Every structure is written in C-alpha cells, then in structure tokens.
C-alpha positions as CSV (number, residue, x, y, z in Angstrom):
1,M,-58.7,-4.6,-9.1
2,F,-59.3,-7.8,-7.2
3,D,-61.1,-6.1,-4.3
4,K,-63.4,-9.2,-4.0
5,L,-60.4,-11.5,-3.6
6,K,-58.9,-9.3,-1.0
7,R,-62.1,-9.2,1.0
8,T,-62.7,-12.9,0.7
9,L,-59.2,-13.8,1.9
10,S,-59.5,-11.4,4.8
11,D,-62.9,-12.8,5.9
12,A,-61.8,-16.4,5.5
13,V,-58.8,-16.1,7.8
14,K,-60.3,-13.8,10.5
15,S,-61.6,-16.7,12.5
16,I,-58.2,-18.4,12.6
17,G,-56.6,-17.6,15.8
18,E,-54.4,-20.7,16.5
19,K,-50.7,-20.6,16.8
20,E,-50.4,-23.5,14.3
21,L,-52.5,-23.8,11.1
22,S,-54.5,-27.0,10.9
23,E,-55.8,-28.8,7.9
24,K,-59.3,-27.7,8.9
25,D,-58.1,-24.0,9.0
26,I,-56.7,-24.3,5.4
27,E,-59.8,-26.1,4.1
28,K,-62.0,-23.3,5.5
29,V,-59.9,-20.7,3.8
30,F,-60.1,-22.4,0.5
31,V,-63.9,-23.1,0.5
32,D,-64.5,-19.3,0.4
33,L,-61.4,-18.5,-1.6
34,Q,-62.2,-21.0,-4.4
35,I,-65.5,-19.4,-5.0
36,A,-63.9,-15.9,-5.2
37,L,-61.2,-17.3,-7.6
38,L,-63.8,-18.9,-9.9
39,E,-65.8,-15.7,-9.9
40,S,-62.6,-13.8,-10.9
41,D,-62.2,-16.1,-13.9
42,V,-59.4,-18.2,-12.5
43,A,-59.5,-21.7,-14.2
44,Q,-60.5,-24.6,-12.0
45,E,-57.2,-26.5,-12.7
46,V,-55.3,-23.5,-11.4
47,I,-57.4,-23.4,-8.3
48,D,-56.9,-27.1,-7.7
49,D,-53.1,-26.8,-8.0
50,L,-53.1,-23.7,-5.8
51,A,-55.1,-25.5,-3.1
52,E,-52.9,-28.6,-3.2
53,T,-49.7,-26.5,-3.0
54,M,-51.0,-24.3,-0.2
55,K,-52.2,-27.3,1.9
56,K,-48.7,-28.9,1.7
57,E,-47.0,-25.7,2.7
58,L,-49.4,-24.4,5.4
59,V,-50.8,-27.3,7.3
60,G,-48.8,-27.4,10.5
61,Y,-47.2,-24.0,9.9
62,K,-46.4,-22.3,13.2
63,L,-47.2,-18.7,13.3
64,E,-44.4,-16.5,14.5
65,K,-44.8,-14.0,17.3
66,G,-46.9,-11.1,16.2
67,Q,-47.8,-12.9,12.9
68,N,-51.4,-13.6,12.1
69,A,-52.9,-16.3,9.9
70,Q,-54.0,-13.7,7.3
71,T,-50.4,-12.6,6.8
72,A,-49.1,-16.2,6.5
73,V,-51.8,-17.2,3.9
74,R,-51.3,-14.0,2.0
75,E,-47.5,-14.4,1.8
76,R,-47.8,-18.0,0.6
77,L,-50.3,-17.0,-2.1
78,K,-48.0,-14.2,-3.2
79,Q,-45.2,-16.6,-3.4
80,Y,-47.2,-19.1,-5.4
81,L,-48.4,-16.5,-8.0
82,T,-45.0,-14.9,-8.3
83,Q,-43.2,-18.2,-8.9
84,M,-45.9,-19.2,-11.4
85,F,-45.4,-16.0,-13.5
86,E,-41.6,-16.2,-13.1
87,K,-41.6,-19.8,-14.4
88,A,-43.5,-18.5,-17.5
89,G,-40.4,-16.3,-18.1
90,T,-40.1,-13.0,-19.9
91,I,-39.3,-11.9,-23.4
92,D,-37.0,-9.0,-24.1
93,L,-38.5,-7.8,-27.4
94,N,-35.9,-5.1,-27.9
95,S,-33.0,-7.4,-27.6
96,N,-34.6,-10.0,-29.9
97,I,-35.2,-7.4,-32.6
98,N,-31.7,-6.0,-32.2
99,A,-30.2,-9.5,-32.5
100,K,-31.9,-10.0,-35.9
101,K,-31.0,-6.5,-36.9
102,Q,-27.4,-7.3,-36.5
103,K,-27.9,-10.0,-39.1
104,N,-29.7,-7.6,-41.5
105,E,-32.9,-9.6,-41.0
106,P,-36.4,-8.5,-40.0
107,Y,-37.9,-9.7,-36.8
108,A,-41.3,-11.2,-37.6
109,I,-44.3,-11.4,-35.2
110,V,-47.6,-13.1,-36.0
111,F,-50.6,-12.0,-33.9
112,L,-53.3,-14.6,-33.2
113,G,-56.8,-14.4,-31.7
114,I,-60.4,-14.2,-32.5
115,N,-62.4,-11.2,-33.8
116,G,-63.4,-8.6,-31.2
117,T,-60.4,-8.9,-28.9
118,G,-58.8,-5.7,-30.1
119,K,-56.1,-7.5,-32.1
120,T,-55.8,-5.0,-34.9
121,T,-55.6,-2.1,-32.4
122,T,-53.0,-4.0,-30.4
123,I,-50.9,-4.5,-33.5
124,A,-51.0,-0.7,-34.0
125,K,-50.0,-0.1,-30.4
126,V,-47.0,-2.5,-30.7
127,G,-46.0,-0.8,-34.0
128,N,-46.2,2.6,-32.2
129,M,-44.1,1.3,-29.3
130,L,-41.4,-0.1,-31.5
131,K,-41.2,3.1,-33.6
132,K,-40.8,5.2,-30.5
133,Q,-38.0,2.8,-29.5
134,G,-36.2,3.6,-32.8
135,F,-37.2,0.6,-34.9
136,S,-38.6,0.6,-38.4
137,V,-41.8,-1.3,-38.8
138,V,-44.0,-2.9,-41.5
139,I,-47.5,-4.3,-41.0
140,A,-48.7,-7.2,-43.1
141,A,-52.5,-7.0,-43.6
142,G,-53.0,-10.8,-43.3
143,D,-56.7,-10.7,-42.4
144,T,-58.0,-11.2,-46.0
145,H,-61.3,-12.7,-44.8
146,R,-63.1,-10.0,-42.8
147,A,-64.7,-7.2,-44.7
148,G,-63.0,-3.9,-43.8
149,A,-60.0,-5.5,-42.1
150,I,-57.4,-4.3,-44.6
151,E,-58.8,-0.8,-44.5
152,Q,-58.9,-0.9,-40.7
153,V,-55.2,-1.9,-40.3
154,S,-54.2,0.5,-43.1
155,E,-55.9,3.4,-41.3
156,H,-54.0,2.7,-38.1
157,A,-50.8,2.4,-40.0
158,E,-51.3,5.7,-41.9
159,R,-51.9,7.5,-38.6
160,L,-48.6,6.1,-37.3
161,G,-46.6,6.5,-40.5
162,I,-46.1,2.7,-40.9
163,K,-45.9,0.9,-44.2
164,V,-48.6,-1.7,-44.9
165,V,-48.1,-4.7,-47.2
166,A,-51.5,-5.9,-48.5
167,Q,-53.2,-7.9,-51.2
168,R,-56.9,-8.3,-52.2
169,Y,-59.6,-9.8,-50.1
170,G,-59.6,-13.6,-50.5
171,A,-55.8,-13.7,-51.1
172,D,-53.7,-16.3,-49.4
173,P,-52.7,-14.7,-46.0
174,A,-49.5,-16.7,-46.0
175,A,-48.5,-15.0,-49.2
176,V,-49.2,-11.6,-47.7
177,G,-46.9,-12.5,-44.8
178,R,-44.2,-13.7,-47.1
179,D,-44.4,-10.6,-49.2
180,A,-44.0,-8.4,-46.1
181,I,-41.0,-10.4,-45.0
182,L,-39.4,-10.1,-48.5
183,Y,-40.2,-6.3,-48.6
184,S,-38.6,-5.9,-45.1
185,K,-35.5,-7.8,-46.1
186,S,-35.0,-5.7,-49.3
187,H,-35.7,-2.4,-47.4
188,R,-33.9,-3.3,-44.2
189,V,-36.9,-3.0,-42.0
190,D,-36.4,-4.0,-38.4
191,A,-39.8,-5.6,-37.5
192,V,-42.7,-7.1,-39.4
193,L,-46.1,-7.3,-37.6
194,I,-48.4,-9.8,-39.2
195,D,-52.1,-9.5,-38.7
196,T,-54.2,-12.7,-39.1
197,A,-57.9,-13.4,-39.5
198,G,-59.7,-13.4,-36.2
199,R,-60.7,-17.0,-36.2
200,M,-62.8,-19.1,-33.8
201,Q,-60.5,-21.7,-32.1
202,T,-63.1,-24.4,-32.9
203,S,-62.8,-23.9,-36.7
204,K,-60.3,-26.6,-37.8
205,N,-60.1,-25.2,-41.4
206,L,-59.2,-21.7,-40.2
207,M,-56.8,-23.0,-37.5
208,D,-55.1,-25.1,-40.3
209,E,-54.8,-22.0,-42.4
210,M,-53.2,-20.2,-39.5
211,N,-50.7,-23.0,-39.2
212,K,-49.9,-22.6,-42.9
213,I,-49.2,-18.9,-42.3
214,I,-46.8,-19.9,-39.5
215,R,-45.0,-22.5,-41.6
216,V,-44.6,-20.2,-44.6
217,V,-43.6,-17.1,-42.6
218,N,-41.6,-18.9,-39.9
219,P,-42.0,-16.0,-37.4
220,D,-39.7,-15.2,-34.6
221,M,-42.6,-14.8,-32.2
222,K,-46.2,-15.7,-32.1
223,I,-48.4,-13.6,-29.8
224,F,-51.9,-14.5,-28.6
225,I,-54.3,-11.5,-28.1
226,G,-57.0,-12.1,-25.5
227,D,-59.8,-10.0,-24.2
228,S,-59.5,-9.8,-20.4
229,L,-63.2,-9.0,-20.1
230,A,-64.2,-12.3,-21.8
231,G,-63.3,-14.3,-18.8
232,N,-63.3,-18.1,-19.3
233,D,-63.9,-17.7,-23.0
234,T,-60.4,-16.0,-23.3
235,I,-58.9,-18.9,-21.2
236,N,-60.4,-21.5,-23.5
237,Q,-59.3,-19.6,-26.5
238,A,-55.7,-19.4,-25.2
239,R,-55.7,-23.1,-24.4
240,E,-56.8,-24.1,-27.9
241,F,-54.6,-21.6,-29.7
242,Y,-51.6,-22.8,-27.7
243,Q,-52.4,-26.4,-28.7
244,Y,-52.3,-25.5,-32.3
245,T,-49.6,-22.9,-32.4
246,K,-47.4,-23.1,-29.2
247,F,-47.5,-19.3,-29.1
248,D,-44.7,-17.5,-27.2
249,G,-46.6,-15.1,-25.1
250,A,-49.9,-13.2,-24.7
251,I,-51.2,-9.6,-24.6
252,L,-54.4,-9.0,-22.7
253,T,-56.6,-6.1,-23.9
254,K,-59.2,-4.0,-22.1
255,T,-57.5,-4.6,-18.7
256,D,-58.3,-1.0,-17.7
257,A,-61.9,-2.1,-17.4
258,D,-61.2,-5.5,-15.9
259,V,-61.9,-5.8,-12.2
260,K,-61.2,-9.6,-12.1
261,G,-57.9,-10.2,-13.8
262,G,-58.1,-14.0,-13.4
263,A,-57.4,-14.5,-17.2
264,A,-53.7,-13.5,-16.7
265,I,-53.3,-16.0,-14.0
266,S,-55.0,-18.8,-15.9
267,I,-53.2,-18.2,-19.2
268,A,-49.8,-18.1,-17.6
269,H,-50.5,-21.3,-15.7
270,I,-52.2,-23.3,-18.5
271,T,-49.7,-22.4,-21.3
272,G,-46.5,-21.7,-19.2
273,K,-46.0,-18.6,-21.4
274,P,-45.6,-15.1,-20.2
275,I,-48.1,-12.2,-20.3
276,L,-46.1,-9.6,-22.3
277,Y,-48.3,-6.5,-22.2
278,L,-51.6,-5.2,-21.0
279,G,-53.8,-3.0,-23.1
280,M,-55.0,-0.2,-20.9
281,G,-57.0,2.1,-23.1
282,Q,-57.8,3.2,-26.7
283,S,-54.8,5.5,-27.5
284,Y,-51.7,4.1,-29.2
285,D,-49.6,4.7,-26.1
286,D,-51.9,2.6,-23.9
287,L,-49.8,-0.5,-23.9
288,T,-48.1,-1.4,-20.6
289,P,-45.4,-4.0,-20.0
290,F,-46.7,-6.7,-17.7
291,N,-45.0,-6.4,-14.3
292,V,-45.3,-9.5,-12.1
293,Q,-44.7,-7.8,-8.8
294,S,-47.2,-5.0,-9.5
295,F,-49.8,-7.5,-10.6
296,V,-49.4,-9.8,-7.6
297,D,-49.4,-6.8,-5.2
298,S,-52.7,-5.6,-6.8
299,I,-54.2,-8.9,-5.7
300,L,-52.6,-9.6,-2.4
301,G,-50.9,-6.4,-1.4
302,D,-50.3,-5.5,2.3
303,N,-53.4,-3.4,2.3
304,I,-55.8,-6.3,2.8
305,A,-58.2,-5.1,5.6
C-alpha cells in the first residue's frame, strides 16, 4: 500500500542536501507530493492544509548531524497524519455496549451508505464480531426499497445465528428499526444493527427518510460505510452524509484491494470522525480494527528507499 507515495517522497527530497531547509526546498517536495496525494485519492483541502502546516514547520528547519532531508520531511508527515487521526478520536464499542447493557437497554447502531459499498456484508461482519465477543445481536432489515435486500440480510443472519426483524417491502424503515428496538428491549438483546436503504447522497427525499429513521430510532451510533476503491466518490459521499447525519465513525470496505488508501485520510480530516474498522475480505471474520500507527507506518514507514 502507498508504494507510489513512498517513491514520490523519496524522489522529491533526494536533491535536497542543505543543512537548513529552505522554502524553495519545501515547495519542490510538495509539487511532486501533491500530485501523488491527489492520485492516491487524498482530497485537495487535505493536501492544502498539509502543505501549509508542513511549510510552517519545516522552512528554516536545521538538519541534525547525520539527519537527511528525507527523514525530516517523513517524520513531519507522520506527525501530521498521526495527530489528525488522533484528533478524530476512537470509539470503544465494547464499553459502550456494556454501558447500555448495565441499564438493560440495547445499543442501537444505524448503518449508512449507498448501494454497492458492501454495507449489508459489513453489518453481518459486525454482528459476527459482537457475537464472538459475547454479545447478543438483532439485525433490523431496514432496507425496504431494494429488491432482495431483506432476503440478503436474512441469509447472512441465518448463517450467523442472528435474529432478524423485518417487515414487507415498501414498509416504513423507521418502523422496522423501532420494532427491532422494542424486540431487543423485551428480549434483553445487547445490540441492534439497523440496515438502511443504500441511497445516493444527492437524493433529498431519501436523505430526509434517513433522517426520519434516526429521529425515530434515536441510535447510539451512526456508522458510514464507504468503498475504499471508489476514491473521491467515497469522500464526497462521506461529506454529504456527514452534513445530513453527523455520523459517529466510518468503516471502509475492500481495503485489501486498495493500493491508494487516501479515502481514510480524507474522511477523517473532512468529518473529524474516526475510521473504526477496515473490511479486508469476504469472510465474516475479515473486519480489522483501524490502527493509526500501523496505517501511518504503511504510508511513511522507515523503509522508504
């Protein structure tokens, strides 16, 4: 992952041999680096902020004995990205569910995103993860618009031994979510995972319907599901969904096939919300907690040649 960024950074700083970094040096680094970042699906506003921050910190920076410009730039980039992700924070899902469990109340999560991102499969993965951690789970089949959606989520749930609350196609998805909450309260279920119709972020009627679901269900958490391979489309979707819903965090799917990874950087920067998990494959166990240090090291590790 990020081999292009690594090579670009290395090439950009090779010609810098001064003991003190000048503005010209930093400008040269960012001319090449900006292109690589754009090609890696990092949003322009993120790049602009990064360039401004790096210029303030590096212009006039005196290299220590034995230190080269490549190391200095790389360390500042690592610091910038690490601080950005840390500012977005983290969410301890287990602790949150346990806190509601102590009150004999279910923890409700609404999953948001458009069709084709792997939302339904991701819900199944989260359900599988929670079951393995000892929690009881119910899934609400809230996508009552797309043909086959109820059957799809029900098939996943059956394989995992998870109860599904569903109604007919065309039913009010907010009512499906409410029914799942009521069922979970009466049966002392720990977590409710609420599927929603995969809607285009530009459809105001569907986005308004999604807001109705959130008002009725009053979930404890709202999670945006984004396809890491969709690049800037995913970033634009996250921006719009966040404006409508103020979601709490994101899960990126198909990251095992993603050689760019800029969507994670852009979403965290634009929304200020954490990347919670990465979908790494097709099996139910292929859901990995997002680790800031591992992610940053994969971009700017010490192995830049």
